[in-house]
Z-matrix of the N, CA and C atoms (Angstrom, degrees):
N
C 1 1.409
C 2 1.640 1 107.71
N 3 1.270 2 107.21 1 149.80
C 4 1.457 3 118.28 2 174.42
C 5 1.479 4 115.56 3 -79.38
N 6 1.252 5 116.81 4 157.14
C 7 1.455 6 122.76 5 179.11
C 8 1.495 7 113.26 6 -80.10
N 9 1.383 8 117.64 7 126.82
C 10 1.467 9 118.03 8 -176.06
C 11 1.546 10 105.16 9 -99.94
N 12 1.378 11 117.05 10 143.05
C 13 1.465 12 120.05 11 173.44
C 14 1.529 13 114.27 12 -106.96
N 15 1.261 14 113.40 13 136.08
C 16 1.548 15 119.58 14 -176.19
C 17 1.443 16 106.59 15 -120.71
N 18 1.361 17 114.00 16 147.86
C 19 1.478 18 123.46 17 173.80
C 20 1.454 19 107.95 18 -102.31
N 21 1.283 20 119.46 19 145.08
C 22 1.530 21 122.54 20 163.02
C 23 1.562 22 109.22 21 -80.88
N 24 1.248 23 121.33 22 173.90
C 25 1.427 24 122.26 23 -175.40
C 26 1.577 25 108.99 24 -63.57
N 27 1.363 26 117.41 25 -43.08
C 28 1.472 27 116.37 26 178.28
C 29 1.447 28 114.02 27 -64.19
N 30 1.324 29 120.87 28 -38.47
C 31 1.412 30 121.84 29 179.82
C 32 1.519 31 112.49 30 -70.41
N 33 1.301 32 116.14 31 -37.02
C 34 1.514 33 120.45 32 175.45
C 35 1.522 34 107.71 33 -61.84
N 36 1.365 35 119.93 34 -47.30
C 37 1.368 36 127.10 35 179.99
C 38 1.555 37 110.50 36 -53.66
N 39 1.346 38 115.30 37 -52.18
C 40 1.400 39 125.19 38 -176.03
C 41 1.567 40 110.04 39 -59.13
N 42 1.380 41 110.26 40 -45.57
C 43 1.534 42 119.23 41 -175.62
C 44 1.530 43 107.54 42 -64.21
N 45 1.350 44 117.73 43 -41.74
C 46 1.550 45 120.35 44 -178.43
C 47 1.582 46 111.75 45 -85.69
N 48 1.204 47 115.52 46 -8.52
C 49 1.512 48 115.07 47 -177.84
C 50 1.457 49 114.38 48 73.96
N 51 1.251 50 119.05 49 28.51
C 52 1.493 51 127.48 50 -179.35
C 53 1.377 52 111.50 51 -124.76
N 54 1.357 53 117.15 52 168.91
C 55 1.490 54 125.72 53 -178.08
C 56 1.495 55 111.93 54 -78.97
N 57 1.410 56 114.47 55 151.34
C 58 1.558 57 118.43 56 171.92
C 59 1.534 58 110.91 57 -47.69
N 60 1.306 59 115.93 58 -47.84
C 61 1.541 60 112.28 59 179.77
C 62 1.507 61 117.26 60 -58.04
N 63 1.276 62 113.73 61 -29.87
C 64 1.418 63 122.13 62 -179.13
C 65 1.583 64 110.32 63 -63.72
N 66 1.402 65 114.19 64 -46.31
C 67 1.396 66 120.43 65 175.32
C 68 1.517 67 112.33 66 -60.94
N 69 1.313 68 115.87 67 -41.76
C 70 1.528 69 124.05 68 -178.73
C 71 1.512 70 105.51 69 -63.31
N 72 1.374 71 118.08 70 -40.03
C 73 1.464 72 125.37 71 -176.96
C 74 1.572 73 108.16 72 -62.64
N 75 1.379 74 113.40 73 -46.63
C 76 1.480 75 120.39 74 -175.11
C 77 1.545 76 106.87 75 -62.69
N 78 1.361 77 114.84 76 -38.13
C 79 1.546 78 118.18 77 -171.98
C 80 1.588 79 102.97 78 -73.67
N 81 1.302 80 120.46 79 -53.21
C 82 1.521 81 126.22 80 -171.93
C 83 1.371 82 116.51 81 -73.71
N 84 1.499 83 118.41 82 -44.08
C 85 1.408 84 119.41 83 -167.41
C 86 1.576 85 112.42 84 -115.60
N 87 1.373 86 111.95 85 -22.69
C 88 1.432 87 114.10 86 -176.98
C 89 1.438 88 113.55 87 76.46
N 90 1.396 89 116.70 88 156.42
C 91 1.489 90 123.97 89 167.72
C 92 1.529 91 109.63 90 -133.13
N 93 1.376 92 108.73 91 171.65
C 94 1.460 93 114.48 92 -178.51
C 95 1.567 94 108.73 93 -84.78
N 96 1.305 95 119.01 94 140.24
C 97 1.408 96 128.46 95 -178.23
C 98 1.530 97 106.07 96 -82.09
N 99 1.307 98 116.78 97 -177.27
C 100 1.519 99 120.85 98 -174.78
C 101 1.451 100 109.28 99 -68.18
N 102 1.395 101 120.30 100 -15.55
C 103 1.456 102 124.30 101 -179.13
C 104 1.568 103 109.29 102 -99.73
N 105 1.220 104 116.44 103 2.41
C 106 1.567 105 120.78 104 178.24
C 107 1.513 106 115.05 105 86.64
N 108 1.281 107 115.34 106 1.81
C 109 1.503 108 123.94 107 177.55
C 110 1.535 109 108.14 108 -78.64
N 111 1.331 110 115.72 109 134.83
C 112 1.493 111 118.13 110 177.81
C 113 1.589 112 107.36 111 -80.84
N 114 1.292 113 113.03 112 126.19
C 115 1.533 114 119.08 113 173.46
C 116 1.495 115 113.21 114 -127.34
N 117 1.239 116 116.82 115 149.90
C 118 1.475 117 124.51 116 178.24
C 119 1.516 118 109.48 117 -108.24
N 120 1.278 119 120.06 118 148.50
C 121 1.430 120 125.39 119 173.13
C 122 1.634 121 112.10 120 -79.79
N 123 1.325 122 117.61 121 116.36
C 124 1.364 123 116.64 122 -175.14
C 125 1.501 124 108.92 123 -72.06
N 126 1.317 125 118.21 124 142.78
C 127 1.456 126 124.22 125 -177.33
C 128 1.611 127 106.98 126 -154.88
N 129 1.326 128 113.19 127 159.04
C 130 1.425 129 114.00 128 172.51
C 131 1.537 130 103.93 129 -135.34
N 132 1.465 131 110.47 130 165.09
C 133 1.443 132 114.58 131 -179.85
C 134 1.529 133 105.96 132 -121.28
N 135 1.392 134 114.29 133 124.44
C 136 1.360 135 121.47 134 -179.58
C 137 1.521 136 110.41 135 -126.05
N 138 1.375 137 118.81 136 122.23
C 139 1.508 138 122.80 137 -169.66
C 140 1.463 139 114.04 138 50.94
N 141 1.335 140 115.59 139 37.75
C 142 1.419 141 118.66 140 179.11
C 143 1.534 142 119.59 141 81.38
N 144 1.288 143 112.59 142 -2.57
C 145 1.605 144 120.50 143 -179.46
C 146 1.487 145 108.56 144 -104.39
N 147 1.380 146 119.38 145 133.37
C 148 1.380 147 124.27 146 -178.30
C 149 1.594 148 105.04 147 -81.84
N 150 1.368 149 113.18 148 130.17
C 151 1.459 150 115.53 149 178.07
C 152 1.613 151 109.39 150 -124.29
N 153 1.372 152 111.80 151 137.13
C 154 1.450 153 113.12 152 -177.75
C 155 1.658 154 101.92 153 -119.47
N 156 1.317 155 115.80 154 126.13
C 157 1.410 156 123.47 155 173.83
C 158 1.537 157 112.81 156 -58.22
N 159 1.235 158 119.38 157 132.66
C 160 1.441 159 123.89 158 -175.59
C 161 1.545 160 110.12 159 -59.97
N 162 1.348 161 117.00 160 -43.88
C 163 1.515 162 120.69 161 -174.11
C 164 1.622 163 106.59 162 -71.48
N 165 1.345 164 113.07 163 -39.76
C 166 1.546 165 115.20 164 175.11
C 167 1.476 166 109.67 165 -59.94
N 168 1.294 167 120.68 166 -44.06
C 169 1.409 168 125.01 167 -177.43
C 170 1.507 169 111.05 168 -64.04
N 171 1.371 170 116.76 169 -43.97
C 172 1.439 171 113.87 170 177.28
C 173 1.464 172 115.50 171 -60.09
N 174 1.389 173 116.69 172 -43.04
C 175 1.376 174 119.70 173 -179.11
C 176 1.504 175 112.49 174 -66.98
N 177 1.270 176 117.22 175 -32.03
C 178 1.511 177 121.42 176 176.42
C 179 1.490 178 109.53 177 -63.41
N 180 1.374 179 116.25 178 -51.27
C 181 1.451 180 120.92 179 -179.38
C 182 1.587 181 110.63 180 -59.73
N 183 1.413 182 116.36 181 -38.34
C 184 1.477 183 117.23 182 -179.35
C 185 1.562 184 105.49 183 -65.21
N 186 1.391 185 119.43 184 -40.74
C 187 1.481 186 119.74 185 -175.19
C 188 1.552 187 110.36 186 -66.89
N 189 1.361 188 116.84 187 -24.06
C 190 1.481 189 121.49 188 171.04
C 191 1.515 190 114.82 189 -80.22
N 192 1.197 191 116.13 190 -11.95
C 193 1.539 192 119.31 191 -178.39
C 194 1.492 193 115.18 192 91.39
N 195 1.321 194 118.45 193 16.68
C 196 1.432 195 119.09 194 178.04
C 197 1.517 196 109.33 195 -73.04
N 198 1.288 197 116.56 196 153.24
C 199 1.376 198 127.95 197 -179.80
C 200 1.576 199 112.30 198 -120.50
N 201 1.270 200 123.46 199 143.16
C 202 1.368 201 126.54 200 176.60
C 203 1.592 202 108.29 201 -58.22
N 204 1.348 203 117.71 202 137.56
C 205 1.460 204 118.30 203 176.40
C 206 1.583 205 109.48 204 -60.82
N 207 1.302 206 119.66 205 -27.80
C 208 1.414 207 121.44 206 -175.77
C 209 1.467 208 109.29 207 -67.06
N 210 1.460 209 116.45 208 -25.08
C 211 1.424 210 116.76 209 -170.68
C 212 1.582 211 112.40 210 -78.82
N 213 1.392 212 113.08 211 -14.49
C 214 1.442 213 120.52 212 177.40
C 215 1.535 214 114.44 213 86.59
N 216 1.231 215 115.76 214 3.40
C 217 1.420 216 118.01 215 -176.69
C 218 1.525 217 110.32 216 -101.67
N 219 1.317 218 113.61 217 153.70
C 220 1.604 219 116.71 218 -176.69
C 221 1.423 220 109.21 219 -71.24
N 222 1.396 221 114.45 220 146.62
C 223 1.390 222 120.90 221 174.13
C 224 1.513 223 111.35 222 -85.69
N 225 1.269 224 112.62 223 143.54
C 226 1.583 225 115.93 224 176.13
C 227 1.616 226 103.14 225 -70.76
N 228 1.330 227 116.33 226 147.44
C 229 1.506 228 116.28 227 177.50
C 230 1.478 229 109.10 228 -115.08
N 231 1.250 230 121.20 229 70.88
C 232 1.412 231 131.68 230 -176.99
C 233 1.521 232 109.00 231 -90.77
N 234 1.386 233 124.57 232 40.43
C 235 1.337 234 125.41 233 -164.95
C 236 1.560 235 116.06 234 -95.94
N 237 1.396 236 117.09 235 -10.57
C 238 1.341 237 127.86 236 -172.00
C 239 1.406 238 114.07 237 60.15
N 240 1.430 239 127.82 238 -90.58
C 241 1.490 240 118.86 239 -178.10
C 242 1.398 241 113.88 240 -60.73
């Protein structure tokens, strides 16, 4: 099996350009995607530490309409807090 990469909450926040409370909000309360459907950020807790799978995170950001910084397009700011 391949190696899976996980972000902690601070790493995910830095990657997405949002605050730590925004990531916590996405996990606990969810937000509406670009189609208006409410979605939650999948996460797991291991030894008291929240972990977010890299692939799940990428798919979540795509659903929110985020673009890679390298693409030169603006990111959607659907972060609530």
